[in-house]
N, C-alpha and C positions, 0 to 999 in steps of 0.2 A: 503493499499499501505504499504510494509516494506522497509523502510528507515535505512540508516547507519548514527548513531550519534556521534560514537567517534572512533579512531583509536588510539591504544596504542601500543607504542614500546619498547623493550628492547635488552639489548646484554649479554647473560648471556655463562659459560664456561662449555665446555663439554670436557674439558682437559685429556690426558692419556699421560703415559709414553712410550706408544707403539710407532712405527714408521713402516714405508714402505719404500721403494728403492729412494722415492724421499724427502720426509718431516718426522718429528715428529710431533705427538700432543700435545707436551707440552704446545703450548700457542693457540691451538684452540676454538673458540667458534662460537656462533651462533646468528641469529637474533631471536626473538620472538614477536608475535604480536598477538594481540585481535581487533577484529572489532564490536563494541556494535552496535547492531539494537533498533529500537525502537518496536519492536515485544516481548509481555510481556508475560511469562509463567510460573506458578507457584508464582505469584510475583515479578517475576524478570525477565530481558528482556535478549533475547536471544545473546548469544556472540559465533561469530566464532574464532577459535584459528589457528594459524600457525608457521612455524618455518623452518628454513633453514638445507639446509641437510647436514652432515659431509662433510669436506674436502674442505670447500669454509667458509670462515672467514665471521663475519657477514657483513650485508650490510644495514645496519640501518642510516646511513646518507642518503643514497639515499631513503631509504623508509621515511625519515621525510621531506627531503625537494623537493624531487620529487614526487615519487609514491602516497604517501599515501595524500597529497595535491589535488593530481588528481580529487583522487576517492570523499573525502569530497567536493568538490567543481562541480563535473556534477553534471546534471539535476537528478533526483533523480528516476526520471520514467525511466532514460536509461538506470540504470543498471540494470530492472526487466526483467524477462521473459515476453513473449506475452501476457500471461495471468493476468500478474499482480500479481503471486502468491508469489512470493519469486525473491531473485536476480538471476541474469544470470551471472556467470564468464566470458562465453563466448563474451559477450557484454561488459564487464568489461577491457577484456584487453586492448584494442587500447585506450581505457581510459588512461588507466595507463602508457601507452608509447606512450601517446602523446608528439609531440614535441621533440620526440628521433632520431636522422638521424637512419639510416639503418646501418647494421655490430656492430663490438665491442661488442659483445653480453655481453663479461666480468660477472662485476660484477650487473651490474643492471639486469639482467636475473633473478640472486640469488632474490634482492628486490624484483621484480613484481614477483617470484613465492614463496615468503615465503604469500604475502599477497593473489595470488590466492588459498593457500592453505586452509586461513581462510577463504574466500569468499564462497567457495564449503561448509565449515563445516558447514557454518552459513545458506548456503542457503536450503540442507539437512533437516538441524533442524527445518529450520520454515517449512518444510512439512512432520518433523517427519519421517523420513525415516531415515535408516541407508545409509551413502553415495553411497555404493555401487549398490545399490536398485536405489535409486535416480539416479545417472548415467546413469544406463540400461534404465529406462523409460525416461528418459530425453533426451535422443541421441538414442533411440530407436534400442539399441542393443541387444534386446532379455534375455532371462533370463542370470544373472549373473553367473560363476563359486561359488559352493557352499563352494570351499575350495582352497587354492593358494599353489603350491609347494613353499617352501623356504630351503635355502640352509645358511648354518653357514659361514660367513666371517671371518677369524683369521689369526693363522699364522703370527703372525706379529714378528717384530725383537724386542728384548726388554733388555736390561741389565741384563746379565747374565742367560736368557733362556736358559736352555740346550733342545739335542735332545728329550731327557726323557721329559722336561717340555712340548716340542712343542706335543710329543705322547699325554701326559696326556690331553691338551688342546681338541685335535680332541676328544677324547674318551669322553671327558666331553661331545660335542656337541653330539656326537651319544647318548648318554645317555640321553639325553634333546626330542629326536624324530627326529632330523636332519639325512636324510640319504646320502647327500651331503655335501662337505666341501671343504673351498677356503684358501690357504696360500699365504704369499708371497714371492718375490722372486726378486733377483736384488740389494738386498742390502748387498749382501755378492759375492763372487767369486762364479765361475760356478760350482767348484769342491764341494764349502760345500753347495750349495744349492742343488746340487743333492743329496748330504747327507743328506740335511733338507726331501728334497722330500720321498725318499726310506726310511727315518723314518718314515713318515706318512704310505707310504705304506704298512708298516707293521701292519697300524690300520685299513685300506681303502683302497677297491682297486680303481685302476686308475680310473674306470668310473665314480666313485665317489668323485673324487679329482680335483680341478680346482687349476691353479695357477696366481698369478696377480703380473705384473712388474712394474704396476704404470707408465707404458710409460718411461721407466728408458734409455732403449737401442739405441744404434745407430742401423744401419743395419747390419754387420757384427756380433752384440753380439746376436742381435733378432735370428738371422739365427742360431749361435751356440748352443743357449738355444734350437731352435725348434728342431735342429738334435739331442740334447741328449735329448729332454723330449719324442720325437714321440715313441720310445719302449714303454715308458708307457700307450699308451691308455687313457690319461686324458679326463675329461671332458671339459674343454676347457684351453686355454691359453691366458690371458687375457692381454690387453692395454701394447703388447711388446714395441712399439716406442711411442715418443710424438705423443698428439690426433691429431695434424692435418698436419703429414706426411705421407699421403696418400700413396705416392709412396714406403716408407718402409714397409707400409702395404700389400700394393698390392704384392710385392716382396716374401715378406715373406707368402701369401697366396698360391701363383705359387709354393712354394717348403715343406710348412709344412701341410699335408692332414687332419690333427685333428679341431678340431673347435676351432676359435678365437672367441674371444669376444673384445669389445670395444666402446665404444662410452658416457662415464660417463663423461669425460668433453669437449663435444659438447652441445650446448647452445641453437639451433634453429632449425628452418627449414631449412633453407638454409645450415646449418652446417650437419644435418641428410642427406641431399641430394647431397651434396659432397661427402658423406661415403658413399653413395651408388655407387656415377658414378665414383671414384675415387681410392677407400681403397682394391678394390678386395673383396669387402664382398660376400660369397656363400650363396642364401639364403636356400641351404637345409643341412647346418651345423652349421653356423656362429651364435652369439648371438649379440644384438644390447641392450645397456646399459644406456641408456637416462634417465638421472633423470629426472621425470617431476619438483621436486621444484626447481632445478639449471637451467631450460631451459623456463623460462617465466610462469611454471604454467602447468597446464592438459588444461587449454583453447589450449596452442600452442601443445602440447603433442597430442593431438585429431588432429591436423593438419599435424603434423609428421605423425601419424598413415596412415591419408588417402593418404597421400604420399606414404609410405610404400607399402600400398597395390595396388596403380598404378604401381611400380616397383615389383610385384608378391611376397613382403614377407609376411607370416605367423605372423600375432600377436602372436602364440606361440613362433618364434624367439626372442621375446623380452621379458628380464628378468631387470627392473630397476634395479638403483644402489639407495643406501640410508640407506635400510633396516629400514623403518617407516611405521606408520598403514595408512597414506595417500595414498603410494606406493601400499599395501598390497590393497586397496580398487578399488585402479585401475586397478590393477592386475585382480581381480574377474570380473570388470566391462566389461573390453575391452579384458577379455579372455586372457591375456597374458600366458609368458612361466614360470612366477613365480615371485619370488620378494626377494632381498637380506635381509640379518640379520646379524646384529651383538652384540650374546648373551652377553651382559654383559658392553659393550664397548657403548662411548659419550652419555653417561646418564645427564640429565633426558629427553632428546628428541629421542635418539635411542630405537630400540625396540617395543614390541605391549603391546596389554593391559596387566595388571597386572596376567590374571589368564588365559592367554594364554596357550593352550595346544598343541603341535606339536604331530602328529602321523604319523609314516611313511612317515616323509620327507614336510607333510602336514600341513595348518592351516585353521581351518574355522573361517569364517569372522563374527565379532562381530555384535550384534542385537541393539546396541544402536543407537540413532538416529544421523548424523552427521559422524565423522569420528570414533568418540568412545573415544575422552580423558578422558572423566570423569569417564573412567576405569584405569586409568594410573597415581596414586595418586602423586606423587611426581612431574610430570608434570603439572599437574592440578595444583598443589598450586603455580608453577611459574605462568602459566597462569592468577590464580585469582588475583594474587599478582600487575597485570598490570592494574586493574580495579576495585578492592574491597578496 
């Protein structure tokens, strides 16, 4: 019977000089964890690893004081699959959130999500399967996708960055094998942002360019940008207003015919349901970008997807935020519409395996047990430092 013997946690920097319309990343950090088991392979205990997605700061205090102790104090059998073969992260979710009042999903959802990632990594390792295949089998999802659509998110604001620099960045993404790119808007005037968009449109056509305002706009500004962007036929217009201002989003959806995308700053089943109820989301064109790690982990994300199906949404309309290997496995197993990527940013946690090859905008899944962090050398060094 597998047991958890220790949980180790630390905070590491993933800082950068880049900025979006709302924040810069000069002090960005994240939480990393290692969950050690009593299952021994090749003379060493199996360990599951996890970290928090970019854009939200580390949640170490909550992990150390509230969430990790609940896992360690739980009856070991309560954390296992019914057959006792491995850990069951779905059963772990109510244990990790025990004693927490409903609502106020903020930072605690991040703390739980970090440990959920590590639990899934460990559960799949115990059964010696890549996570996407373990998930597909465990949850009766059918054969997972063999490859996943990935797009390159960049186009940030940075000191001294010129239009030529922006174009060269996008050409570099295309040279890496991406076919769709995303850039930031809202950190400059509308006129300047349109010059930036048009510069990128000299590199890639509108159907393969998305723009992201990171929740910056009020209604009048969101509508003005929408009217100006509409002729470009963009892949999508992302997070135009505050993530909880559903009325703004619904009004924009009535006037902007192109695809809209949002959800990365919503952290629960209830948040996702309210988005569908009140924000005017259109299942034939819009994208939902909820990040599993920021929203209580995959155990909660599975509940969200059950709800989405009830509302008539296809999993292909879901493209998670985050740009990491965990979401890649989730996208393959749940047959989502793709996965975000931040080439070269938010290291060492961001990005995929060191030997990743992207062809025609798609990435084949790794064949290593678990999430496959063992093929991401710099991140693996960080994880090993937690427990060796």
